All heavy atoms as a GROMACS GRO file, in nm:
protein
  509
    1VAL      N    1  -0.945  -7.296  -2.291
    1VAL     CA    2  -1.069  -7.246  -2.235
    1VAL      C    3  -1.124  -7.353  -2.140
    1VAL      O    4  -1.125  -7.471  -2.173
    1VAL     CB    5  -1.173  -7.217  -2.344
    1VAL    CG1    6  -1.304  -7.175  -2.284
    1VAL    CG2    7  -1.121  -7.113  -2.440
    2LEU      N    8  -1.167  -7.310  -2.023
    2LEU     CA    9  -1.227  -7.398  -1.924
    2LEU      C   10  -1.354  -7.333  -1.873
    2LEU      O   11  -1.355  -7.214  -1.840
    2LEU     CB   12  -1.131  -7.418  -1.806
    2LEU     CG   13  -1.188  -7.482  -1.680
    2LEU    CD1   14  -1.211  -7.631  -1.704
    2LEU    CD2   15  -1.095  -7.461  -1.563
    3SER      N   16  -1.463  -7.408  -1.870
    3SER     CA   17  -1.589  -7.358  -1.815
    3SER      C   18  -1.642  -7.457  -1.714
    3SER      O   19  -1.640  -7.577  -1.737
    3SER     CB   20  -1.693  -7.339  -1.925
    3SER     OG   21  -1.654  -7.238  -2.014
    4ILE      N   22  -1.688  -7.403  -1.602
    4ILE     CA   23  -1.749  -7.483  -1.496
    4ILE      C   24  -1.884  -7.419  -1.465
    4ILE      O   25  -1.891  -7.299  -1.441
    4ILE     CB   26  -1.662  -7.485  -1.370
    4ILE    CG1   27  -1.524  -7.540  -1.401
    4ILE    CG2   28  -1.731  -7.566  -1.259
    4ILE    CD1   29  -1.424  -7.520  -1.290
    5GLN      N   30  -1.989  -7.499  -1.466
    5GLN     CA   31  -2.122  -7.445  -1.441
    5GLN      C   32  -2.197  -7.539  -1.348
    5GLN      O   33  -2.182  -7.661  -1.354
    5GLN     CB   34  -2.198  -7.432  -1.573
    5GLN     CG   35  -2.334  -7.369  -1.558
    5GLN     CD   36  -2.399  -7.341  -1.693
    5GLN    OE1   37  -2.349  -7.383  -1.798
    5GLN    NE2   38  -2.508  -7.271  -1.690
    6ASP      N   39  -2.276  -7.478  -1.260
    6ASP     CA   40  -2.364  -7.559  -1.176
    6ASP      C   41  -2.503  -7.499  -1.174
    6ASP      O   42  -2.524  -7.389  -1.224
    6ASP     CB   43  -2.308  -7.576  -1.034
    6ASP     CG   44  -2.315  -7.450  -0.949
    6ASP    OD1   45  -2.385  -7.353  -0.987
    6ASP    OD2   46  -2.251  -7.446  -0.843
    7ASP      N   47  -2.597  -7.573  -1.121
    7ASP     CA   48  -2.734  -7.524  -1.110
    7ASP      C   49  -2.772  -7.508  -0.963
    7ASP      O   50  -2.885  -7.530  -0.924
    7ASP     CB   51  -2.832  -7.615  -1.183
    7ASP     CG   52  -2.829  -7.758  -1.131
    7ASP    OD1   53  -2.744  -7.789  -1.045
    7ASP    OD2   54  -2.913  -7.838  -1.175
    8GLY      N   55  -2.672  -7.468  -0.884
    8GLY     CA   56  -2.691  -7.454  -0.739
    8GLY      C   57  -2.760  -7.326  -0.700
    8GLY      O   58  -2.836  -7.267  -0.776
    9GLN      N   59  -2.729  -7.281  -0.581
    9GLN     CA   60  -2.794  -7.165  -0.521
    9GLN      C   61  -2.749  -7.033  -0.581
    9GLN      O   62  -2.821  -6.935  -0.575
    9GLN     CB   63  -2.768  -7.163  -0.371
    9GLN     CG   64  -2.825  -7.281  -0.298
    9GLN     CD   65  -2.793  -7.275  -0.151
    9GLN    OE1   66  -2.765  -7.170  -0.095
    9GLN    NE2   67  -2.797  -7.389  -0.086
   10GLY      N   68  -2.626  -7.028  -0.632
   10GLY     CA   69  -2.573  -6.903  -0.684
   10GLY      C   70  -2.549  -6.803  -0.571
   10GLY      O   71  -2.574  -6.832  -0.454
   11PHE      N   72  -2.496  -6.688  -0.606
   11PHE     CA   73  -2.469  -6.582  -0.508
   11PHE      C   74  -2.450  -6.451  -0.582
   11PHE      O   75  -2.439  -6.448  -0.704
   11PHE     CB   76  -2.344  -6.616  -0.425
   11PHE     CG   77  -2.219  -6.632  -0.506
   11PHE    CD1   78  -2.130  -6.527  -0.522
   11PHE    CD2   79  -2.190  -6.753  -0.566
   11PHE    CE1   80  -2.015  -6.542  -0.597
   11PHE    CE2   81  -2.075  -6.770  -0.641
   11PHE     CZ   82  -1.987  -6.664  -0.657
   12ASP      N   83  -2.447  -6.343  -0.508
   12ASP     CA   84  -2.425  -6.211  -0.566
   12ASP      C   85  -2.275  -6.193  -0.584
   12ASP      O   86  -2.202  -6.163  -0.490
   12ASP     CB   87  -2.482  -6.102  -0.475
   12ASP     CG   88  -2.472  -5.963  -0.537
   12ASP    OD1   89  -2.404  -5.947  -0.640
   12ASP    OD2   90  -2.532  -5.871  -0.480
   13ALA      N   91  -2.227  -6.213  -0.706
   13ALA     CA   92  -2.083  -6.212  -0.736
   13ALA      C   93  -2.020  -6.075  -0.712
   13ALA      O   94  -1.900  -6.066  -0.692
   13ALA     CB   95  -2.060  -6.257  -0.879
   14LYS      N   96  -2.097  -5.970  -0.714
   14LYS     CA   97  -2.042  -5.836  -0.691
   14LYS      C   98  -2.020  -5.808  -0.543
   14LYS      O   99  -1.942  -5.721  -0.507
   14LYS     CB  100  -2.134  -5.730  -0.751
   14LYS     CG  101  -2.138  -5.737  -0.901
   14LYS     CD  102  -2.229  -5.633  -0.959
   14LYS     CE  103  -2.226  -5.646  -1.111
   14LYS     NZ  104  -2.326  -5.570  -1.177
   15ARG      N  105  -2.087  -5.884  -0.456
   15ARG     CA  106  -2.077  -5.859  -0.312
   15ARG      C  107  -2.000  -5.966  -0.237
   15ARG      O  108  -1.949  -5.942  -0.129
   15ARG     CB  109  -2.218  -5.848  -0.253
   15ARG     CG  110  -2.296  -5.732  -0.312
   15ARG     CD  111  -2.421  -5.706  -0.238
   15ARG     NE  112  -2.389  -5.676  -0.099
   15ARG     CZ  113  -2.475  -5.674  -0.002
   15ARG    NH1  114  -2.601  -5.700  -0.027
   15ARG    NH2  115  -2.440  -5.645   0.121
   16SER      N  116  -1.992  -6.086  -0.292
   16SER     CA  117  -1.935  -6.198  -0.218
   16SER      C  118  -1.828  -6.267  -0.301
   16SER      O  119  -1.855  -6.316  -0.410
   16SER     CB  120  -2.046  -6.296  -0.182
   16SER     OG  121  -1.992  -6.409  -0.119
   17ARG      N  122  -1.704  -6.268  -0.251
   17ARG     CA  123  -1.594  -6.339  -0.317
   17ARG      C  124  -1.512  -6.406  -0.208
   17ARG      O  125  -1.446  -6.342  -0.130
   17ARG     CB  126  -1.504  -6.242  -0.392
   17ARG     CG  127  -1.557  -6.199  -0.528
   17ARG     CD  128  -1.465  -6.258  -0.632
   17ARG     NE  129  -1.453  -6.199  -0.760
   17ARG     CZ  130  -1.544  -6.191  -0.852
   17ARG    NH1  131  -1.666  -6.223  -0.826
   17ARG    NH2  132  -1.517  -6.148  -0.971
   18GLY      N  133  -1.516  -6.538  -0.203
   18GLY     CA  134  -1.440  -6.612  -0.103
   18GLY      C  135  -1.294  -6.626  -0.144
   18GLY      O  136  -1.252  -6.588  -0.254
   19LEU      N  137  -1.216  -6.683  -0.055
   19LEU     CA  138  -1.073  -6.700  -0.081
   19LEU      C  139  -1.047  -6.795  -0.198
   19LEU      O  140  -0.949  -6.779  -0.270
   19LEU     CB  141  -1.002  -6.751   0.045
   19LEU     CG  142  -0.997  -6.652   0.161
   19LEU    CD1  143  -0.929  -6.717   0.282
   19LEU    CD2  144  -0.923  -6.526   0.120
   20GLY      N  145  -1.134  -6.892  -0.217
   20GLY     CA  146  -1.117  -6.984  -0.330
   20GLY      C  147  -1.124  -6.913  -0.464
   20GLY      O  148  -1.041  -6.933  -0.552
   21LEU      N  149  -1.223  -6.825  -0.479
   21LEU     CA  150  -1.236  -6.749  -0.603
   21LEU      C  151  -1.120  -6.651  -0.620
   21LEU      O  152  -1.068  -6.635  -0.730
   21LEU     CB  153  -1.369  -6.673  -0.606
   21LEU     CG  154  -1.492  -6.757  -0.630
   21LEU    CD1  155  -1.618  -6.674  -0.615
   21LEU    CD2  156  -1.487  -6.821  -0.768
   22LEU      N  157  -1.080  -6.587  -0.513
   22LEU     CA  158  -0.968  -6.495  -0.522
   22LEU      C  159  -0.840  -6.568  -0.563
   22LEU      O  160  -0.762  -6.519  -0.645
   22LEU     CB  161  -0.946  -6.423  -0.388
   22LEU     CG  162  -1.055  -6.323  -0.348
   22LEU    CD1  163  -1.029  -6.269  -0.208
   22LEU    CD2  164  -1.061  -6.210  -0.448
   23GLY      N  165  -0.821  -6.688  -0.508
   23GLY     CA  166  -0.705  -6.769  -0.546
   23GLY      C  167  -0.707  -6.807  -0.693
   23GLY      O  168  -0.604  -6.802  -0.761
   24MET      N  169  -0.825  -6.844  -0.744
   24MET     CA  170  -0.837  -6.877  -0.886
   24MET      C  171  -0.806  -6.756  -0.972
   24MET      O  172  -0.734  -6.767  -1.073
   24MET     CB  173  -0.977  -6.928  -0.918
   24MET     CG  174  -1.002  -7.070  -0.870
   24MET     SD  175  -1.152  -7.143  -0.938
   24MET     CE  176  -1.278  -7.052  -0.849
   25GLU      N  177  -0.859  -6.640  -0.934
   25GLU     CA  178  -0.833  -6.518  -1.010
   25GLU      C  179  -0.684  -6.486  -1.013
   25GLU      O  180  -0.629  -6.450  -1.118
   25GLU     CB  181  -0.911  -6.400  -0.950
   25GLU     CG  182  -1.059  -6.410  -0.972
   25GLU     CD  183  -1.139  -6.305  -0.898
   25GLU    OE1  184  -1.094  -6.258  -0.791
   25GLU    OE2  185  -1.247  -6.270  -0.948
   26GLU      N  186  -0.616  -6.501  -0.901
   26GLU     CA  187  -0.473  -6.474  -0.895
   26GLU      C  188  -0.393  -6.570  -0.983
   26GLU      O  189  -0.302  -6.529  -1.055
   26GLU     CB  190  -0.422  -6.482  -0.751
   26GLU     CG  191  -0.467  -6.367  -0.665
   26GLU     CD  192  -0.422  -6.381  -0.520
   26GLU    OE1  193  -0.356  -6.482  -0.485
   26GLU    OE2  194  -0.454  -6.291  -0.440
   27ARG      N  195  -0.427  -6.699  -0.978
   27ARG     CA  196  -0.356  -6.798  -1.060
   27ARG      C  197  -0.375  -6.771  -1.208
   27ARG      O  198  -0.281  -6.778  -1.288
   27ARG     CB  199  -0.403  -6.939  -1.025
   27ARG     CG  200  -0.351  -6.990  -0.894
   27ARG     CD  201  -0.404  -7.130  -0.867
   27ARG     NE  202  -0.345  -7.189  -0.750
   27ARG     CZ  203  -0.395  -7.181  -0.628
   27ARG    NH1  204  -0.508  -7.114  -0.607
   27ARG    NH2  205  -0.335  -7.240  -0.527
   28VAL      N  206  -0.498  -6.743  -1.247
   28VAL     CA  207  -0.528  -6.717  -1.388
   28VAL      C  208  -0.455  -6.591  -1.434
   28VAL      O  209  -0.396  -6.589  -1.542
   28VAL     CB  210  -0.680  -6.706  -1.409
   28VAL    CG1  211  -0.713  -6.652  -1.547
   28VAL    CG2  212  -0.746  -6.842  -1.388
   29ALA      N  213  -0.457  -6.486  -1.354
   29ALA     CA  214  -0.389  -6.362  -1.389
   29ALA      C  215  -0.238  -6.385  -1.402
   29ALA      O  216  -0.173  -6.334  -1.494
   29ALA     CB  217  -0.417  -6.254  -1.286
   30HIS      N  218  -0.182  -6.464  -1.312
   30HIS     CA  219  -0.038  -6.495  -1.315
   30HIS      C  220   0.000  -6.564  -1.446
   30HIS      O  221   0.110  -6.545  -1.497
   30HIS     CB  222  -0.001  -6.583  -1.195
   30HIS     CG  223   0.142  -6.624  -1.192
   30HIS    ND1  224   0.243  -6.536  -1.160
   30HIS    CD2  225   0.202  -6.742  -1.220
   30HIS    CE1  226   0.359  -6.599  -1.168
   30HIS    NE2  227   0.336  -6.724  -1.204
   31LEU      N  228  -0.089  -6.644  -1.502
   31LEU     CA  229  -0.064  -6.715  -1.627
   31LEU      C  230  -0.104  -6.634  -1.750
   31LEU      O  231  -0.098  -6.682  -1.862
   31LEU     CB  232  -0.137  -6.849  -1.627
   31LEU     CG  233  -0.087  -6.950  -1.524
   31LEU    CD1  234  -0.182  -7.069  -1.515
   31LEU    CD2  235   0.054  -6.995  -1.557
   32GLY      N  236  -0.145  -6.508  -1.728
   32GLY     CA  237  -0.180  -6.420  -1.840
   32GLY      C  238  -0.318  -6.443  -1.897
   32GLY      O  239  -0.346  -6.403  -2.009
   33GLY      N  240  -0.404  -6.506  -1.820
   33GLY     CA  241  -0.538  -6.537  -1.867
   33GLY      C  242  -0.645  -6.446  -1.807
   33GLY      O  243  -0.615  -6.348  -1.740
   34SER      N  244  -0.768  -6.483  -1.832
   34SER     CA  245  -0.880  -6.407  -1.777
   34SER      C  246  -0.983  -6.504  -1.718
   34SER      O  247  -0.997  -6.617  -1.763
   34SER     CB  248  -0.945  -6.321  -1.884
   34SER     OG  249  -0.997  -6.402  -1.988
   35LEU      N  250  -1.052  -6.458  -1.616
   35LEU     CA  251  -1.156  -6.536  -1.549
   35LEU      C  252  -1.283  -6.453  -1.548
   35LEU      O  253  -1.280  -6.334  -1.514
   35LEU     CB  254  -1.113  -6.570  -1.407
   35LEU     CG  255  -1.210  -6.657  -1.327
   35LEU    CD1  256  -1.131  -6.753  -1.239
   35LEU    CD2  257  -1.302  -6.575  -1.241
   36GLN      N  258  -1.392  -6.515  -1.588
   36GLN     CA  259  -1.522  -6.450  -1.584
   36GLN      C  260  -1.614  -6.530  -1.493
   36GLN      O  261  -1.620  -6.653  -1.503
   36GLN     CB  262  -1.584  -6.439  -1.723
   36GLN     CG  263  -1.719  -6.371  -1.723
   36GLN     CD  264  -1.782  -6.366  -1.862
   36GLN    OE1  265  -1.741  -6.438  -1.954
   36GLN    NE2  266  -1.884  -6.285  -1.876
   37LEU      N  267  -1.683  -6.462  -1.405
   37LEU     CA  268  -1.774  -6.525  -1.311
   37LEU      C  269  -1.913  -6.467  -1.329
   37LEU      O  270  -1.931  -6.345  -1.325
   37LEU     CB  271  -1.726  -6.501  -1.168
   37LEU     CG  272  -1.817  -6.548  -1.056
   37LEU    CD1  273  -1.818  -6.700  -1.051
   37LEU    CD2  274  -1.770  -6.493  -0.924
   38VAL      N  275  -2.010  -6.554  -1.353
   38VAL     CA  276  -2.149  -6.513  -1.367
   38VAL      C  277  -2.230  -6.594  -1.267
   38VAL      O  278  -2.229  -6.717  -1.270
   38VAL     CB  279  -2.202  -6.537  -1.510
   38VAL    CG1  280  -2.348  -6.496  -1.520
   38VAL    CG2  281  -2.118  -6.464  -1.612
   39SER      N  282  -2.297  -6.526  -1.175
   39SER     CA  283  -2.378  -6.594  -1.075
   39SER      C  284  -2.490  -6.502  -1.029
   39SER      O  285  -2.473  -6.380  -1.024
   39SER     CB  286  -2.291  -6.635  -0.956
   39SER     OG  287  -2.366  -6.714  -0.865
   40GLN      N  288  -2.603  -6.562  -0.996
   40GLN     CA  289  -2.716  -6.488  -0.941
   40GLN      C  290  -2.776  -6.572  -0.830
   40GLN      O  291  -2.785  -6.694  -0.842
   40GLN     CB  292  -2.823  -6.464  -1.046
   40GLN     CG  293  -2.780  -6.376  -1.159
   40GLN     CD  294  -2.892  -6.360  -1.261
   40GLN    OE1  295  -2.987  -6.438  -1.265
   40GLN    NE2  296  -2.880  -6.261  -1.346
   41PRO      N  297  -2.816  -6.507  -0.722
   41PRO     CA  298  -2.882  -6.583  -0.615
   41PRO      C  299  -2.999  -6.663  -0.672
   41PRO      O  300  -3.082  -6.611  -0.745
   41PRO     CB  301  -2.930  -6.475  -0.519
   41PRO     CG  302  -2.834  -6.360  -0.540
   41PRO     CD  303  -2.803  -6.364  -0.688
   42GLY      N  304  -2.999  -6.792  -0.644
   42GLY     CA  305  -3.105  -6.880  -0.692
   42GLY      C  306  -3.088  -6.927  -0.835
   42GLY      O  307  -3.172  -6.999  -0.887
   43GLY      N  308  -2.978  -6.887  -0.902
   43GLY     CA  309  -2.965  -6.918  -1.043
   43GLY      C  310  -2.841  -6.992  -1.085
   43GLY      O  311  -2.811  -7.000  -1.202
   44GLY      N  312  -2.765  -7.046  -0.994
   44GLY     CA  313  -2.644  -7.119  -1.032
   44GLY      C  314  -2.528  -7.028  -1.062
   44GLY      O  315  -2.538  -6.906  -1.052
   45THR      N  316  -2.415  -7.089  -1.101
   45THR     CA  317  -2.291  -7.015  -1.122
   45THR      C  318  -2.220  -7.068  -1.245
   45THR      O  319  -2.221  -7.189  -1.271
   45THR     CB  320  -2.199  -7.030  -1.000
   45THR    OG1  321  -2.268  -6.980  -0.885
   45THR    CG2  322  -2.069  -6.952  -1.016
   46LEU      N  323  -2.157  -6.979  -1.320
   46LEU     CA  324  -2.074  -7.014  -1.435
   46LEU      C  325  -1.939  -6.946  -1.418
   46LEU      O  326  -1.932  -6.824  -1.400
   46LEU     CB  327  -2.138  -6.969  -1.567
   46LEU     CG  328  -2.051  -6.982  -1.692
   46LEU    CD1  329  -2.019  -7.128  -1.722
   46LEU    CD2  330  -2.118  -6.914  -1.810
   47ILE      N  331  -1.832  -7.025  -1.421
   47ILE     CA  332  -1.696  -6.972  -1.416
   47ILE      C  333  -1.630  -7.010  -1.548
   47ILE      O  334  -1.628  -7.127  -1.585
   47ILE     CB  335  -1.616  -7.031  -1.299
   47ILE    CG1  336  -1.682  -6.996  -1.166
   47ILE    CG2  337  -1.471  -6.979  -1.302
   47ILE    CD1  338  -1.620  -7.066  -1.047
   48SER      N  339  -1.577  -6.911  -1.620
   48SER     CA  340  -1.507  -6.935  -1.745
   48SER      C  341  -1.366  -6.881  -1.733
   48SER      O  342  -1.344  -6.769  -1.689
   48SER     CB  343  -1.577  -6.863  -1.862
   48SER     OG  344  -1.707  -6.914  -1.878
   49VAL      N  345  -1.269  -6.964  -1.773
   49VAL     CA  346  -1.129  -6.926  -1.769
   49VAL      C  347  -1.072  -6.939  -1.910
   49VAL      O  348  -1.094  -7.039  -1.978
   49VAL     CB  349  -1.049  -7.019  -1.674
   49VAL    CG1  350  -0.901  -6.988  -1.678
   49VAL    CG2  351  -1.102  -7.007  -1.532
   50VAL      N  352  -0.999  -6.837  -1.952
   50VAL     CA  353  -0.929  -6.840  -2.080
   50VAL      C  354  -0.781  -6.819  -2.051
   50VAL      O  355  -0.744  -6.720  -1.988
   50VAL     CB  356  -0.981  -6.730  -2.176
   50VAL    CG1  357  -0.902  -6.732  -2.306
   50VAL    CG2  358  -1.128  -6.748  -2.202
   51LEU      N  359  -0.698  -6.915  -2.095
   51LEU     CA  360  -0.554  -6.905  -2.077
   51LEU      C  361  -0.487  -6.903  -2.214
   51LEU      O  362  -0.530  -6.975  -2.304
   51LEU     CB  363  -0.500  -7.025  -1.997
   51LEU     CG  364  -0.548  -7.036  -1.853
   51LEU    CD1  365  -0.502  -7.168  -1.793
   51LEU    CD2  366  -0.497  -6.920  -1.770
   52PRO      N  367  -0.382  -6.822  -2.228
   52PRO     CA  368  -0.313  -6.818  -2.357
   52PRO      C  369  -0.236  -6.949  -2.379
   52PRO      O  370  -0.187  -7.009  -2.284
   52PRO     CB  371  -0.217  -6.700  -2.342
   52PRO     CG  372  -0.195  -6.686  -2.196
   52PRO     CD  373  -0.322  -6.732  -2.130
   53LEU      N  374  -0.226  -6.990  -2.503
   53LEU     CA  375  -0.151  -7.109  -2.538
   53LEU      C  376  -0.028  -7.063  -2.615
   53LEU      O  377  -0.038  -7.012  -2.725
   53LEU     CB  378  -0.237  -7.202  -2.624
   53LEU     CG  379  -0.170  -7.330  -2.672
   53LEU    CD1  380  -0.128  -7.415  -2.551
   53LEU    CD2  381  -0.265  -7.408  -2.759
   54ASP      N  382   0.088  -7.080  -2.554
   54ASP     CA  383   0.213  -7.039  -2.616
   54ASP      C  384   0.297  -7.163  -2.640
   54ASP      O  385   0.367  -7.211  -2.550
   54ASP     CB  386   0.287  -6.939  -2.526
   54ASP     CG  387   0.411  -6.882  -2.592
   54ASP    OD1  388   0.448  -6.928  -2.702
   54ASP    OD2  389   0.473  -6.792  -2.533
   55LEU      N  390   0.290  -7.217  -2.759
   55LEU     CA  391   0.360  -7.340  -2.791
   55LEU      C  392   0.511  -7.321  -2.799
   55LEU      O  393   0.586  -7.417  -2.792
   55LEU     CB  394   0.309  -7.398  -2.923
   55LEU     CG  395   0.162  -7.440  -2.921
   55LEU    CD1  396   0.119  -7.488  -3.059
   55LEU    CD2  397   0.138  -7.548  -2.818
   56SER      N  398   0.558  -7.198  -2.811
   56SER     CA  399   0.702  -7.174  -2.820
   56SER      C  400   0.774  -7.207  -2.690
   56SER      O  401   0.893  -7.231  -2.689
   56SER     CB  402   0.730  -7.028  -2.859
   56SER     OG  403   0.690  -6.941  -2.755
   57GLU      N  404   0.700  -7.209  -2.579
   57GLU     CA  405   0.761  -7.239  -2.450
   57GLU      C  406   0.761  -7.388  -2.420
   57GLU      O  407   0.820  -7.433  -2.324
   57GLU     CB  408   0.690  -7.163  -2.338
   57GLU     CG  409   0.710  -7.014  -2.347
   57GLU     CD  410   0.650  -6.942  -2.229
   57GLU    OE1  411   0.648  -7.000  -2.119
   57GLU    OE2  412   0.606  -6.829  -2.247
   58GLY      N  413   0.693  -7.468  -2.499
   58GLY     CA  414   0.694  -7.613  -2.485
   58GLY      C  415   0.661  -7.661  -2.346
   58GLY      O  416   0.564  -7.619  -2.285
   59VAL      N  417   0.744  -7.749  -2.294
   59VAL     CA  418   0.720  -7.814  -2.165
   59VAL      C  419   0.717  -7.715  -2.051
   59VAL      O  420   0.644  -7.731  -1.955
   59VAL     CB  421   0.828  -7.922  -2.139
   59VAL    CG1  422   0.812  -7.983  -2.001
   59VAL    CG2  423   0.819  -8.030  -2.245
   60GLY      N  424   0.794  -7.609  -2.059
   60GLY     CA  425   0.800  -7.511  -1.950
   60GLY      C  426   0.663  -7.457  -1.914
   60GLY      O  427   0.630  -7.438  -1.799
   61LYS      N  428   0.581  -7.434  -2.013
   61LYS     CA  429   0.447  -7.381  -1.988
   61LYS      C  430   0.360  -7.484  -1.917
   61LYS      O  431   0.290  -7.453  -1.823
   61LYS     CB  432   0.381  -7.339  -2.119
   61LYS     CG  433   0.256  -7.259  -2.102
   61LYS     CD  434   0.287  -7.127  -2.035
   61LYS     CE  435   0.175  -7.029  -2.052
   61LYS     NZ  436   0.208  -6.898  -2.002
   62SER      N  437   0.366  -7.610  -1.959
   62SER     CA  438   0.285  -7.712  -1.892
   62SER      C  439   0.333  -7.733  -1.749
   62SER      O  440   0.254  -7.761  -1.660
   62SER     CB  441   0.285  -7.843  -1.970
   62SER     OG  442   0.414  -7.898  -1.976
   63GLN      N  443   0.462  -7.719  -1.725
   63GLN     CA  444   0.512  -7.730  -1.588
   63GLN      C  445   0.459  -7.616  -1.503
   63GLN      O  446   0.426  -7.634  -1.387
   63GLN     CB  447   0.665  -7.731  -1.587
   63GLN     CG  448   0.724  -7.860  -1.638
   63GLN     CD  449   0.875  -7.854  -1.650
   63GLN    OE1  450   0.935  -7.747  -1.651
   63GLN    NE2  451   0.936  -7.970  -1.659
   64ALA      N  452   0.448  -7.497  -1.560
   64ALA     CA  453   0.394  -7.383  -1.485
   64ALA      C  454   0.249  -7.409  -1.448
   64ALA      O  455   0.205  -7.378  -1.338
   64ALA     CB  456   0.405  -7.254  -1.568
   65LEU      N  457   0.173  -7.470  -1.539
   65LEU     CA  458   0.034  -7.501  -1.510
   65LEU      C  459   0.024  -7.603  -1.398
   65LEU      O  460  -0.062  -7.593  -1.312
   65LEU     CB  461  -0.036  -7.555  -1.635
   65LEU     CG  462  -0.067  -7.453  -1.744
   65LEU    CD1  463  -0.116  -7.523  -1.869
   65LEU    CD2  464  -0.167  -7.351  -1.696
   66GLU      N  465   0.112  -7.703  -1.398
   66GLU     CA  466   0.110  -7.805  -1.293
   66GLU      C  467   0.140  -7.744  -1.157
   66GLU      O  468   0.082  -7.782  -1.057
   66GLU     CB  469   0.212  -7.914  -1.324
   66GLU     CG  470   0.172  -8.002  -1.440
   66GLU     CD  471   0.283  -8.098  -1.481
   66GLU    OE1  472   0.384  -8.108  -1.407
   66GLU    OE2  473   0.269  -8.161  -1.585
   67LYS      N  474   0.227  -7.645  -1.153
   67LYS     CA  475   0.264  -7.582  -1.027
   67LYS      C  476   0.149  -7.502  -0.968
   67LYS      O  477   0.144  -7.478  -0.849
   67LYS     CB  478   0.386  -7.490  -1.045
   67LYS     CG  479   0.512  -7.568  -1.071
   67LYS     CD  480   0.629  -7.473  -1.092
   67LYS     CE  481   0.755  -7.551  -1.126
   67LYS     NZ  482   0.868  -7.463  -1.155
   68THR      N  483   0.056  -7.457  -1.054
   68THR     CA  484  -0.055  -7.378  -1.003
   68THR      C  485  -0.179  -7.462  -0.978
   68THR      O  486  -0.281  -7.412  -0.936
   68THR     CB  487  -0.093  -7.265  -1.103
   68THR    OG1  488  -0.134  -7.324  -1.226
   68THR    CG2  489   0.023  -7.170  -1.124
   69ALA      N  490  -0.169  -7.592  -1.004
   69ALA     CA  491  -0.285  -7.680  -0.984
   69ALA      C  492  -0.323  -7.686  -0.837
   69ALA      O  493  -0.239  -7.683  -0.748
   69ALA     CB  494  -0.252  -7.820  -1.035
   70ILE      N  495  -0.451  -7.695  -0.812
   70ILE     CA  496  -0.502  -7.706  -0.677
   70ILE      C  497  -0.502  -7.853  -0.639
   70ILE      O  498  -0.556  -7.936  -0.712
   70ILE     CB  499  -0.645  -7.649  -0.667
   70ILE    CG1  500  -0.643  -7.502  -0.707
   70ILE    CG2  501  -0.704  -7.670  -0.529
   70ILE    CD1  502  -0.781  -7.443  -0.722
   71PRO      N  503  -0.438  -7.889  -0.527
   71PRO     CA  504  -0.431  -8.030  -0.488
   71PRO      C  505  -0.567  -8.089  -0.458
   71PRO      O  506  -0.660  -8.027  -0.423
   71PRO     CB  507  -0.345  -8.031  -0.363
   71PRO     CG  508  -0.324  -7.890  -0.323
   71PRO     CD  509  -0.376  -7.802  -0.432
   0.00000   0.00000   0.00000
């Protein structure tokens, strides 16, 4: 589980999605996880990501995560 929150300006998440958010959603979906975005104009933003943990795949799974990391 990963959560990122700020107390910035926020935005209307139903109307505005930049390429950065779309990229995060695609990466999370590719790894079988889910991403939740909560934001309101003037109220900051919360992004929560849940990724499955499959220990049976060992190192292979961590290598997949490294390949999707944003430089």
